[in-house]
N, C-alpha and C positions, 0 to 999 in steps of 0.2 A: 504493500500500500504506500507507494511513493508520495511524499509531500513536496509540492513545488511552490517556491516562493518567488514573488516579484514585488517590486516596490516603486513608489513614485508619488508625485503630487496629485496626478490625475485631476487636474483643475478644470480643464475644458475637454471633456471626452470627445473622441472622434473615432473613426473607423480603425485607425491604427491601434488604438488601445484595445478595442474589442478583438481584433485579430491576435493581439498579444495574449489576451486572456484565453482565447480559444486554443491557441498554440500551447499555452501552459497546461491546459486540461488534457491535451493529447499525451503529455509526458508523465502524468501522475493521476492518482485518485483524488487527491485533495489539493486545491489551489488556495494558498494564503497570500493575501495582498497586504504589504506594509504600506500604510498611508501616512504621509507627512502631516503633522498638525499644522494649523495656520501659522504658528510661530516659526516652525522649521521651514515652511515654504517661504516665508519672508526672508529668513536667513539665507536660504539657497537661491531664491529667485528675485529678491528685491522687494522694496516697500509697496509696490503696486500689485503684488500677488499675495494670496490667491484671489481669484475672481469669485469663486464659490467657497463657502465656509466648510470647515472640516466635517461638520455634521451633515451638510448637504452632500458633500463628496462621498462620505461614508455610506449614506443611505442609497445613493445611486449605485455605487459599486456593489453593495449587498444585494441589489436587485438584478445583477447580471448573473445569468445561469451558469457561467463558467467558473465563478468565484464561490468558494466555500466559506471563507472567513476573511474579514477585514480587521486589521489591528492598527490602531494609531500609534505613531512613535514621534517623540518630541525632539530627538537628537538630530544632529546634522546628517548623520548616516544611520542606517538600520543595523549596524553591526551587533549591538547588544540584543536586539530582537531576533536576528538570525541565529545568534549563539544560543538563545533561549529555545527557539523553535527547533533548531537543528534539522532543517529541511534536507531532503535528498538532492534537490536540484534548485539552483537559483537561475532565473531567466531575466536577462536584461536586454535592452534594445541595442540596435546595431551600431550605435556610436561608442560602444564600449569594446574593449578587448577583454577576454576572459580573465587574464591575469590581473587586470586592474579593477575588477568588480569587488566591491566590499563584500566580504564573506567568502571569497574564493579559497581561503585557507580552511574553511569549515566544510564545504561540500562542492560538488560538481557545479560548474557554471555552463549554461547554454546561452548563446547569443541569438536573439531573434532579429532577423532582418526587418528593417523598417518597411512599412507599406508606403511606397513612393507617393509623395504629394500630401502626406498627412503628418502634421506636427502641431502641437499647441502653439508654439511660437509663430508658425505660419498663419494659423487661424486667427490669433490675436492681431497680427500685423494686417491681415486681410480686413478685419473689422475696423481697425484704426484708419486704413486707407480709404474707406468708403465715405 
């Protein structure tokens, strides 16, 4: 019963996120998502983020059929959460190399190729440009 872990802000959901979660579910029986708190999103992304509150983001993620559990974390990285959960696999997006993924010393890392044309940064820029 492999446990698959992924994490992020998941502030403005798009198709790329759903494809990531679906991919995670193909790798294991249980998908756990580590979700940055509002405070840690601000620390990682800047003062104008998040767009949606941690409670709203958590509720939306919990509604996605590919996700079994959503756990908030307040630190800059999810290392302590990963160490506590001890998943079998960590999945991260294509802008990472496996050796640089937080938690790669704890379990196997799989890199998910981005879905071309989808990113939160691009979505927010498209909205700003309108």
